[in-house]
Residue frames relative to the residue before (quaternion, step in Angstrom):
aa qw qx qy qz dx dy dz
M 1.0000 0.0000 0.0000 0.0000 0.00 0.00 0.00
A 0.6410 0.5306 -0.3249 0.4494 3.58 0.96 -0.82
H 0.6392 0.5274 -0.3163 0.4617 3.56 1.03 -0.79
T 0.6321 0.5341 -0.3265 0.4567 3.57 1.00 -0.78
L 0.6747 0.4791 -0.3000 0.4746 3.58 0.91 -0.85
K 0.6375 0.5248 -0.3337 0.4548 3.56 1.02 -0.75
I 0.6471 0.5125 -0.3234 0.4626 3.58 0.93 -0.87
G 0.6550 0.5293 -0.3094 0.4417 3.60 0.95 -0.81
S 0.7054 0.4559 -0.2649 0.4737 3.58 1.15 -0.57
L 0.5124 0.6412 -0.4324 0.3732 3.61 1.18 -0.08
P 0.6147 -0.5930 0.3740 0.3613 3.59 -1.09 0.72
H 0.6950 0.4814 -0.3025 0.4401 3.60 0.94 -0.72
A 0.4701 0.6810 -0.4440 0.3437 3.59 1.26 -0.12
A 0.6286 0.5299 -0.3427 0.4547 3.58 1.02 -0.69
Q 0.6263 0.5199 -0.3204 0.4846 3.57 1.08 -0.78
A 0.6432 0.5192 -0.3207 0.4624 3.60 0.96 -0.85
K 0.6584 0.5029 -0.3141 0.4636 3.57 0.96 -0.85
A 0.6461 0.5064 -0.3124 0.4780 3.59 1.01 -0.82
S 0.6530 0.5054 -0.3124 0.4697 3.56 1.01 -0.81
E 0.6329 0.5194 -0.3276 0.4714 3.60 1.06 -0.78
S 0.6412 0.5156 -0.3227 0.4678 3.59 1.01 -0.73
Q 0.6470 0.4978 -0.3094 0.4876 3.54 1.00 -0.83
S 0.6377 0.5285 -0.3256 0.4561 3.58 0.96 -0.81
S 0.6291 0.5348 -0.3192 0.4652 3.56 1.07 -0.77
R 0.6595 0.4958 -0.3040 0.4764 3.56 0.98 -0.86
T 0.6434 0.5163 -0.3270 0.4610 3.56 0.99 -0.85
R 0.6450 0.5201 -0.3165 0.4618 3.56 0.96 -0.86
A 0.6467 0.5074 -0.3161 0.4736 3.58 0.96 -0.84
N 0.6459 0.5178 -0.3198 0.4609 3.58 0.99 -0.83
L 0.6503 0.5090 -0.3102 0.4710 3.59 0.99 -0.83
V 0.6356 0.5161 -0.3291 0.4705 3.59 0.98 -0.83
T 0.6416 0.5238 -0.3195 0.4604 3.59 0.97 -0.83
K 0.6615 0.4873 -0.3026 0.4831 3.60 0.94 -0.90
F 0.6545 0.5097 -0.3247 0.4542 3.59 0.92 -0.81
A 0.6401 0.5179 -0.3189 0.4695 3.59 0.97 -0.81
A 0.6513 0.5052 -0.3181 0.4684 3.58 0.99 -0.79
A 0.6473 0.5125 -0.3244 0.4617 3.58 1.01 -0.78
L 0.6450 0.5088 -0.3240 0.4691 3.55 1.01 -0.79
R 0.6293 0.5323 -0.3237 0.4647 3.55 1.04 -0.80
R 0.6472 0.5033 -0.3196 0.4750 3.62 0.94 -0.83
G 0.6485 0.5133 -0.3115 0.4678 3.56 1.00 -0.83
G 0.6294 0.5336 -0.3160 0.4684 3.56 1.05 -0.82
E 0.6514 0.5177 -0.3072 0.4618 3.56 1.00 -0.85
A 0.6437 0.5184 -0.3127 0.4680 3.54 1.05 -0.82
R 0.6535 0.4974 -0.3103 0.4788 3.62 0.96 -0.84
Y 0.6273 0.5304 -0.3279 0.4666 3.58 1.04 -0.82
A 0.6576 0.5001 -0.3108 0.4699 3.58 0.94 -0.92
L 0.6372 0.5136 -0.3416 0.4621 3.64 0.99 -0.71
Q 0.6434 0.5227 -0.3209 0.4580 3.56 1.01 -0.81
L 0.6502 0.5069 -0.3104 0.4733 3.57 0.97 -0.84
D 0.6385 0.5176 -0.3219 0.4699 3.57 1.00 -0.77
L 0.6507 0.5118 -0.3122 0.4661 3.58 0.98 -0.85
I 0.6397 0.5209 -0.3203 0.4656 3.57 1.01 -0.82
E 0.6649 0.5054 -0.3000 0.4610 3.54 0.96 -0.89
R 0.6899 0.4785 -0.2804 0.4652 3.63 0.99 -0.81
T 0.8225 0.2782 -0.1078 0.4842 3.55 0.78 -1.05
G 0.4342 -0.7030 0.4537 0.3339 3.58 1.19 -0.43
R 0.7581 0.2636 -0.2057 0.5599 3.59 1.20 0.18
A 0.4904 -0.6430 0.5064 0.2995 3.54 -1.23 0.49
G 0.1101 0.7933 -0.5945 0.0715 3.56 -1.17 0.49
V 0.6327 -0.4973 0.4182 0.4212 3.51 -1.32 -0.08
V 0.3319 -0.7503 0.5375 0.1948 3.56 -0.80 0.97
């Protein structure tokens, strides 16, 4: 416990906290971009399924 308090009082601790906050924002941004990419991929697969249904009259694996 004493070591934890000592680390928190060091001058570079503020930089580490700022870096951690920036890392959290970067991670959130990457998750958002990843979710958008998955959504675009899902839309493409959905469009392929609709095209297959229109061509063959039945759904199936593309």
